DSSP file (Angstrom, degrees, kcal/mol; ACC not computed):
  #  RESIDUE AA STRUCTURE BP1 BP2  ACC     N-H-->O    O-->H-N    N-H-->O    O-->H-N    TCO  KAPPA ALPHA  PHI   PSI    X-CA   Y-CA   Z-CA
    1    1 A M              0   0    0      0, 0.0     2,-0.4     0, 0.0     0, 0.0   0.000 360.0 360.0 360.0 114.1    2.4  -37.1  -22.3
    2    2 A L        -     0   0    0      2,-0.0     2,-0.6     0, 0.0     0, 0.0  -0.830 360.0-158.6-101.7 134.6    0.1  -34.4  -21.0
    3    3 A V        -     0   0    0     -2,-0.4     2,-0.5     2,-0.0     0, 0.0  -0.955  11.1-151.7-111.2 121.3   -2.0  -34.8  -17.9
    4    4 A Q        -     0   0    0     -2,-0.6     2,-0.3     2,-0.0    -2,-0.0  -0.808  16.2-177.9 -97.0 129.0   -5.0  -32.5  -17.8
    5    5 A K        -     0   0    0     -2,-0.5     2,-0.3     0, 0.0    -2,-0.0  -0.913  29.8-113.2-122.1 150.6   -6.2  -31.5  -14.3
    6    6 A K        -     0   0    0     -2,-0.3     2,-0.5     1,-0.0    -2,-0.0  -0.657  32.6-128.7 -79.6 137.6   -9.2  -29.4  -13.4
    7    7 A L        -     0   0    0     -2,-0.3     3,-0.1     3,-0.0    -1,-0.0  -0.756  12.4-152.0 -90.0 128.9   -8.2  -26.1  -11.8
    8    8 A D    >>  -     0   0    0     -2,-0.5     3,-1.6     1,-0.1     4,-1.1  -0.896   5.3-151.7 -99.4 115.2   -9.8  -25.3   -8.5
    9    9 A P  T 34 S+     0   0    0      0, 0.0    -1,-0.1     0, 0.0    -2,-0.0   0.750  93.4  60.6 -60.5 -24.0  -10.0  -21.5   -8.1
   10   10 A E  T 34 S+     0   0    0      1,-0.2    -3,-0.0    -3,-0.1    -2,-0.0   0.746 104.9  48.3 -75.2 -21.8   -9.8  -21.8   -4.3
   11   11 A I  T <4 S+     0   0    0     -3,-1.6    -1,-0.2     2,-0.1     2,-0.2   0.740  85.6 102.9 -88.9 -24.6   -6.4  -23.5   -4.4
   12   12 A I  S  < S-     0   0    0     -4,-1.1     2,-0.4     1,-0.1    -5,-0.0  -0.408  71.7-132.2 -65.5 126.8   -4.7  -21.0   -6.8
   13   13 A N        -     0   0    0     -2,-0.2    -1,-0.1     3,-0.0    -2,-0.1  -0.674  17.9-145.5 -81.4 128.1   -2.4  -18.7   -4.9
   14   14 A R        -     0   0    0     -2,-0.4     2,-0.0     1,-0.1    -1,-0.0  -0.656  28.1 -95.9 -90.8 149.9   -2.9  -15.0   -5.9
   15   15 A P        -     0   0    0      0, 0.0     2,-0.2     0, 0.0    -1,-0.1  -0.369  43.4-114.4 -64.0 142.9    0.0  -12.6   -6.0
   16   16 A K        -     0   0    0      1,-0.1     3,-0.0    -3,-0.0    -3,-0.0  -0.504  25.2-115.1 -78.4 145.7    0.4  -10.6   -2.8
   17   17 A K        -     0   0    0     -2,-0.2     2,-0.1     1,-0.1    -1,-0.1  -0.579  38.0-105.1 -75.5 140.8    0.0   -6.9   -2.8
   18   18 A P        -     0   0    0      0, 0.0     2,-0.7     0, 0.0    -1,-0.1  -0.439  31.6-120.4 -67.0 140.2    3.1   -5.0   -2.1
   19   19 A K        -     0   0    0     -2,-0.1     2,-0.4    -3,-0.0    -3,-0.0  -0.727  31.1-159.6 -84.4 118.4    3.2   -3.5    1.4
   20   20 A L        -     0   0    0     -2,-0.7    -3,-0.0     1,-0.0    -1,-0.0  -0.796  13.8-126.4-101.2 139.3    3.5    0.3    1.1
   21   21 A L        -     0   0    0     -2,-0.4     2,-0.0     1,-0.1     3,-0.0  -0.575  33.1-107.1 -78.7 145.4    4.8    2.4    3.9
   22   22 A P        -     0   0    0      0, 0.0     2,-0.5     0, 0.0    -1,-0.1  -0.361  36.9-100.6 -69.5 152.9    2.5    5.4    4.9
   23   23 A N        -     0   0    0     -2,-0.0     2,-0.5     1,-0.0     0, 0.0  -0.636  42.5-165.4 -75.0 124.3    3.6    8.8    3.9
   24   24 A V        -     0   0    0     -2,-0.5     2,-0.2    -3,-0.0    -3,-0.0  -0.942  13.3-132.8-116.4 131.6    5.1   10.5    7.0
   25   25 A L        -     0   0    0     -2,-0.5     2,-0.1     1,-0.1    -2,-0.0  -0.567  20.8-124.8 -81.7 144.3    5.8   14.2    7.2
   26   26 A S     >  -     0   0    0     -2,-0.2     4,-2.1     1,-0.1     5,-0.2  -0.348  28.8-104.2 -78.3 168.4    9.1   15.4    8.4
   27   27 A K  H  > S+     0   0    0      1,-0.2     4,-2.2     2,-0.2     5,-0.1   0.883 123.1  52.9 -60.6 -38.1    9.3   17.9   11.4
   28   28 A E  H  > S+     0   0    0      1,-0.2     4,-2.4     2,-0.2    -1,-0.2   0.909 107.7  50.2 -65.5 -41.3   10.1   20.7    8.9
   29   29 A E  H  > S+     0   0    0      2,-0.2     4,-2.2     1,-0.2    -2,-0.2   0.898 110.7  49.1 -65.1 -40.1    7.0   19.9    6.8
   30   30 A V  H  X S+     0   0    0     -4,-2.1     4,-2.5     2,-0.2    -1,-0.2   0.910 110.8  51.3 -63.9 -41.4    4.7   19.9    9.9
   31   31 A K  H  X S+     0   0    0     -4,-2.2     4,-2.2     1,-0.2    -2,-0.2   0.913 109.3  50.0 -62.0 -43.2    6.2   23.2   11.0
   32   32 A W  H  X S+     0   0    0     -4,-2.4     4,-1.1     1,-0.2    -1,-0.2   0.905 111.1  49.4 -62.2 -41.5    5.6   24.7    7.5
   33   33 A I  H  X S+     0   0    0     -4,-2.2     4,-0.7     1,-0.2     3,-0.4   0.931 113.0  45.8 -64.3 -45.0    2.0   23.5    7.6
   34   34 A L  H  < S+     0   0    0     -4,-2.5     3,-0.5     1,-0.2    -1,-0.2   0.847 113.6  49.1 -68.1 -33.6    1.3   24.9   11.1
   35   35 A E  H  < S+     0   0    0     -4,-2.2    -1,-0.2    -5,-0.2    -2,-0.2   0.677  97.5  71.3 -78.0 -16.9    3.0   28.2   10.2
   36   36 A A  H  < S+     0   0    0     -4,-1.1     2,-0.4    -3,-0.4    -1,-0.2   0.802  87.7  72.3 -70.3 -28.5    1.0   28.6    7.0
   37   37 A Y     <  -     0   0    0     -4,-0.7     3,-0.2    -3,-0.5     0, 0.0  -0.747  56.9-172.4 -94.9 133.4   -2.3   29.3    8.9
   38   38 A Q  S    S+     0   0    0     -2,-0.4     2,-0.7     1,-0.2    -1,-0.1   0.846  78.8  42.7 -88.2 -38.2   -2.7   32.6   10.5
   39   39 A N              0   0    0      1,-0.1    -1,-0.2     0, 0.0     0, 0.0  -0.848 360.0 360.0-117.5  94.9   -6.0   32.0   12.4
   40   40 A I              0   0    0     -2,-0.7    -1,-0.1    -3,-0.2    -2,-0.0   0.446 360.0 360.0 -91.9 360.0   -6.0   28.5   14.1
């Protein structure tokens, strides 16, 4: 026995986007970047 229902698009739950952490530079990487430039 099949029961057919109308689908309401507002009720349908959409999959959540994964929460991504921001890219964070290490202290060494920041030091390399700052040392790379001669004329700041």
